[in-house]
C-alpha positions in Angstrom: 145.0 87.8 119.9 142.7 90.9 121.3 143.7 91.6 125.0 141.7 94.0 127.4 143.6 96.4 129.1 143.4 99.2 132.2 146.1 101.0 132.2 147.4 104.7 133.0 149.1 106.9 130.8 151.5 109.4 130.8 149.3 112.0 132.6 148.3 109.6 135.1 144.9 109.3 133.6 142.9 105.9 133.9 142.6 104.3 129.5 141.1 101.6 129.5 140.9 99.6 125.3 142.3 96.4 123.7 145.5 95.8 122.5 146.6 93.1 119.8 149.3 90.9 121.2 150.6 86.5 120.8 149.9 86.5 125.5 149.6 88.9 128.0 153.7 89.5 128.5 154.0 91.7 124.7 151.0 93.2 125.3 152.7 94.7 128.5 155.9 94.7 126.3 154.1 97.3 123.1 151.5 99.3 126.3 155.1 99.8 128.4 156.2 102.0 125.2 154.4 103.8 124.2 154.0 105.1 127.3 151.1 103.4 129.6 151.8 102.3 132.8 148.5 98.7 132.8 147.2 97.6 136.0 145.1 94.4 135.0 144.9 92.5 131.5 141.6 90.3 131.0 142.6 87.8 128.0 139.0 86.6 128.0 138.1 89.9 127.6 140.5 89.8 124.9 138.8 86.6 123.0 135.2 88.1 123.1 136.5 91.5 121.8 138.8 89.1 118.8 135.5 87.3 118.0 134.3 90.3 117.9 136.3 91.5 115.3 136.4 88.6 113.6 132.3 89.3 112.6 133.0 92.6 111.8 135.3 91.9 109.3 132.5 90.1 108.1 130.4 90.1 104.5 127.2 89.7 107.4 128.7 92.7 109.6 129.6 95.4 106.8 129.2 98.7 107.6 125.4 99.7 106.4 125.7 102.9 104.1 124.2 105.0 107.7 126.9 104.6 109.6 129.2 104.9 107.0 128.0 108.4 106.3 128.1 109.3 109.9 131.7 107.5 109.8 133.3 109.8 106.8 131.3 113.4 108.3 133.1 112.4 111.6 136.1 112.1 110.4 135.6 115.9 108.1 135.4 116.8 110.5 137.7 115.8 113.6 140.4 116.4 111.1 139.0 119.9 109.9 139.9 120.7 113.2 142.9 119.9 113.5 142.9 116.1 115.3 145.5 112.4 114.0 144.2 110.2 112.0 143.9 107.0 115.4 142.9 110.0 118.1 139.7 110.8 115.1 139.2 106.7 114.4 139.4 106.7 118.8 137.3 109.9 119.7 134.5 107.9 117.0 135.6 104.0 118.6 134.4 105.6 122.3 130.7 106.8 120.6 130.3 103.7 119.0 127.4 101.7 120.6 127.0 98.3 118.2 130.4 96.4 119.9 130.9 94.9 115.8 131.5 98.4 114.7 133.4 99.4 117.4 135.9 95.9 117.0 136.8 97.1 113.0 137.1 100.7 114.2 140.2 99.4 117.5 141.3 97.6 114.4 141.7 99.8 111.4 143.3 102.0 114.8 145.8 98.4 115.9 146.7 98.5 112.4 147.4 102.5 111.9 149.4 102.0 115.3 151.0 98.8 113.8 152.6 102.0 111.0 150.4 100.7 108.5 148.5 103.4 106.2 145.2 104.2 106.1 144.6 103.1 103.5 145.4 99.4 103.6 143.8 99.6 106.5 141.0 100.4 104.9 141.2 97.9 102.5 141.3 94.9 104.5 137.6 95.8 104.9 136.2 95.8 101.5 132.5 95.5 102.4 133.1 98.3 104.0 135.3 101.0 102.0 134.8 99.9 98.9 137.7 100.1 95.9 136.4 103.6 95.3 136.7 105.1 98.9 140.5 103.4 99.1 141.3 105.3 96.2 139.4 109.3 97.4 142.1 108.5 100.7 145.5 107.0 99.2 145.0 109.9 97.2 144.6 112.1 100.1 147.5 110.3 102.0 149.9 110.7 99.5 148.5 114.9 98.3 148.5 115.4 102.1 145.2 116.7 101.6 142.8 113.8 103.8 140.3 116.5 104.6 139.5 117.4 102.1 138.7 113.8 100.7 136.6 112.5 103.7 134.1 116.1 103.0 134.3 114.8 99.0 133.2 111.1 100.4 130.9 112.7 102.4 129.1 114.5 99.9 129.1 111.5 97.7 128.4 108.5 100.0 125.3 111.3 101.4 124.3 111.7 98.1 124.5 108.2 97.1 122.6 106.8 100.0 120.1 109.7 99.5 119.3 107.9 96.4 118.9 104.4 98.2 115.5 105.7 99.9 114.8 108.1 97.7 113.8 105.3 95.4 113.1 102.8 98.6 110.7 105.5 99.9 108.6 106.1 96.7 108.6 101.9 96.1 106.4 101.7 100.2 103.3 102.9 98.6 103.1 100.2 95.2 103.9 97.8 97.6 101.4 98.6 100.0 98.8 98.6 97.0 100.2 95.8 95.4 100.2 93.2 99.2 96.9 94.7 99.8 95.8 93.7 96.6 97.0 90.5 95.9 95.0 89.5 99.7 91.8 90.5 98.9 92.7 88.1 95.8 94.2 85.0 98.1 90.5 85.6 99.4 87.7 86.0 96.9 89.3 82.9 96.0 89.7 81.2 99.2 86.7 82.0 101.4 83.9 84.0 98.8 83.8 82.1 96.0 83.2 78.9 97.7 80.3 79.8 99.2 78.4 80.7 95.9 80.2 77.5 94.0 77.2 75.6 97.4 75.4 78.2 96.7 75.2 77.6 92.5 74.1 74.0 93.5 71.5 74.1 95.7 69.4 76.5 93.1 70.2 74.2 90.9 71.8 77.6 88.4 73.8 77.0 85.3 76.8 79.7 85.6 78.1 81.4 83.0 81.3 80.4 81.6 83.9 83.6 83.1 82.0 81.8 86.5 82.4 78.2 86.0 86.1 79.7 85.4 86.5 81.4 89.2 84.9 78.1 90.8 88.0 76.2 89.1 90.5 78.6 90.4 88.8 78.9 94.1 88.6 74.7 94.1 91.5 73.9 92.6 93.7 77.0 95.0 92.0 75.3 97.8 92.4 71.0 96.6 95.7 71.6 96.5 96.9 74.9 98.4 99.6 72.5 99.8 101.8 71.4 96.3 100.8 75.1 95.7 102.6 76.7 98.6 105.6 74.3 98.0 106.4 75.1 94.1 105.9 78.8 95.2 108.5 78.0 98.5 110.2 76.1 95.6 110.7 78.5 92.7 111.8 81.8 95.9 114.2 79.8 96.3 115.6 78.5 93.2 114.8 82.5 92.1 116.8 84.0 95.2 119.7 81.3 94.6 120.9 82.3 90.5 119.9 86.0 90.7 122.5 86.3 93.9 125.0 84.1 91.9 127.5 85.8 89.2 125.2 84.9 86.3 122.4 86.1 87.7 123.4 89.5 88.6 124.9 89.3 84.8 121.8 88.5 83.3 119.4 90.9 85.2 121.8 93.9 84.7 121.2 92.6 81.2 117.9 93.1 80.9 117.6 95.6 83.1 118.5 97.9 80.5 116.2 96.1 78.0 112.9 96.7 79.9 110.6 99.9 78.3 110.3 102.5 80.3 112.4 100.9 83.8 115.6 100.6 81.5 115.9 103.8 80.6 115.9 105.4 84.5 118.3 101.8 85.5 120.4 103.3 82.6 120.5 106.9 84.0 120.7 106.1 87.4 124.2 103.7 86.1 125.6 106.6 84.8 124.8 108.8 87.4 127.3 107.3 90.2 130.2 106.1 86.7 129.7 110.4 86.9 130.0 110.6 90.4 132.8 107.6 90.6 135.1 109.7 87.7 134.4 112.8 89.0 135.0 112.7 92.4 138.6 110.4 91.7 140.5 113.2 88.8 139.0 115.6 91.2 141.2 113.3 93.7 143.6 112.9 91.3 143.6 109.8 90.6 145.1 109.3 87.2 141.8 109.1 84.5 142.6 105.2 83.5 142.4 103.8 86.7 139.6 105.9 87.9 137.8 104.2 85.1 139.2 101.2 86.2 137.6 102.0 89.1 134.7 103.6 88.0 133.7 99.8 86.6 133.6 97.8 88.8 130.1 100.2 89.4 128.0 98.3 87.1 128.0 94.0 85.5 125.7 95.6 82.3 126.6 94.4 79.3 126.8 96.9 77.1 127.7 100.1 80.0 130.9 97.8 80.2 131.7 97.7 76.1 131.2 101.9 76.6 134.3 101.4 79.6 136.6 99.7 76.5 135.1 102.5 74.2 136.0 104.5 76.3 140.3 103.0 77.6 140.5 103.0 74.2 139.5 106.4 73.0 142.1 107.7 75.9 144.9 105.6 74.7 145.0 106.5 71.7 144.2 110.8 73.0 140.5 110.1 71.7 138.0 112.7 73.4 136.2 111.3 75.8 132.8 113.4 75.6 133.3 112.0 71.8 132.8 108.2 73.0 130.6 108.5 75.8 128.2 110.0 72.1 129.0 107.2 70.1 127.9 105.2 72.6 124.0 106.1 71.9 124.3 105.5 76.1 124.1 108.6 77.3 121.9 112.1 76.2 123.0 115.0 74.7 123.2 116.8 76.8 125.3 114.8 79.1 127.9 114.4 76.4 128.4 118.5 75.9 129.1 119.0 79.2 132.3 116.3 79.1 132.8 118.4 76.2 133.1 121.4 78.4 134.4 119.7 81.0 137.7 118.2 78.1 138.0 121.8 76.5 138.5 124.0 80.2 140.1 121.4 82.3 138.2 121.0 84.5 137.2 116.9 83.2 136.3 116.5 87.1 134.1 118.8 87.2 132.3 118.9 84.1 131.7 114.9 85.2 130.7 116.3 89.0 128.1 118.2 87.4 127.0 115.9 84.7 126.3 113.3 88.1 124.1 116.2 89.6 122.0 117.1 86.4 121.5 112.8 86.1 120.1 113.1 89.7 117.8 115.5 88.8 116.7 113.7 86.4 116.8 110.6 88.0 114.6 111.8 90.5 111.5 113.5 88.7 111.3 110.3 86.7 111.1 107.7 90.2 109.0 110.4 91.6 106.6 110.5 87.4 107.2 107.0 87.3 105.3 106.3 90.7 102.6 108.9 90.4 101.3 106.1 87.1 102.0 103.0 89.2 99.8 103.7 92.0 96.8 104.4 90.0 97.1 101.4 87.4 97.9 99.5 90.8 93.8 100.1 91.4 93.3 100.3 88.0 94.4 96.8 87.7 92.3 96.0 90.9 89.2 97.5 89.9 89.2 95.6 87.6 89.4 91.8 88.8 87.0 93.2 92.3 84.3 93.5 89.2 85.0 91.1 87.1 84.8 88.1 90.4 80.9 90.9 91.7 80.1 91.2 88.0 80.2 87.2 87.3 79.7 85.7 90.9 76.3 87.7 90.7 74.8 88.2 88.2 73.9 84.1 87.5 72.2 85.5 91.2 69.8 88.1 89.5 68.8 86.6 86.3 67.4 83.8 88.8 65.9 86.9 91.1 64.2 87.2 88.0 62.9 84.1 86.0 61.3 83.5 89.6 59.0 86.7 89.1 
C-alpha cells in the first residue's frame, strides 16, 4: 500500500511524501535506511494515494499528449542542468496539480528507488509511454546519453502534438458549418414547411411534385421522430462499437487510404509518423530491424503492413531501404531519393527525419488547401438546399397570386 509520511531528513529539513510498503513498520524502516527520521505515518491518506495510483495506471487517466510534451521537455531541461533522474521527476511531481498525474510520477520514483531502470518504469505505463518512447529512453540509458534522448523525444512528441492540433483546428470551422447547416435543415422540416402545408390545404392549391416531396418528408419526420431518433441512437452506438473494435479499426484504416483526395493525405500522415519514428530510433542507436518493428505499430493499414514486410525482407537480405519504398508505390519519389541519399552517406536516421519534415510541410499545405475547398462546398450545399426549399414553397403561392389577378 501507499503510505503518506512526514519526516526530517539528514539536513534537518521537513518533508512530506508517499512511500510504498506493506505496513507502517516496513515504511518506517525503509525511510530510516534513506536517512529520514519519521514523525508521522498516515495510512488513510496512503490508501487514497494508492487509489490515485491505480487510477493513474489505467487507460482513462493516461497522461494527455500536452502533459507528456511538458514532462519530456522538463526532463530534458533538468537533466541538461545536471539533475539526477529521480530528483528531476520529483521536482516535476511537486509542480503537478492533478492527483492522478502526481501518483503516476510517484510510481516512477518508487520503481527507480527500488533499483529499477527508467525504461522498466516507463514500460509499466504503456498508455502514457508507448514502445517508441521507451525504446529511445532505453537507448539513452545504454549509451549514457539520456539527456540527448529526452531532447529528441521532446521534439518528436511536440511535432506530433502540433500536427494533431493543426488537423483539429482546420476541422473546427467546417464542422461548425456542417452543424449549422444541419440545424437549419431540421428547422425548415419541423417548423417552417408544416405551416405551408396547412396554408396550401386552406387555399385549395395543388402543389408541384417537389413541394409534395418536401411536405411528405416533413410530415414523416414530425410524425415519427421518436423512431428516427431511436434509430439514430442505435446506429451511432452500433457504429461506435464497431469502429472501436479491432476488426472495425482495421477496416477503417484500410478504407481511409482508398478515399479519393483524403486517401493521399492520410497516406502522407502515416508516412510522416513512420519516418520520424524510424529516424529517431536509428539516430538513438536502435537497430534498424528493431526500429522497423516498433514503427510498424504506427498504423494498422494493410498496405503499409505489407510495406513493412517488404522492407524487413530487403534489410535482412542486404537490399536497399529506398528501393523497397520505391517499389511499394506508396512513397513519393522525392522521399525515396532522400532515403537513397541517406543510405549512401551513412546518415539513415537523419535522412528519414528530413523526409518526415518534408512530409509534415506537405501535409500542412494539403490540409490548408483541403479545408479551403471544403468550406465553400458546404456553404454552396447549404445554399442549394435552402434555395430548393424556398422555390418549392413560394412558387405555388406566386402562381396562385398571379391567377387571382
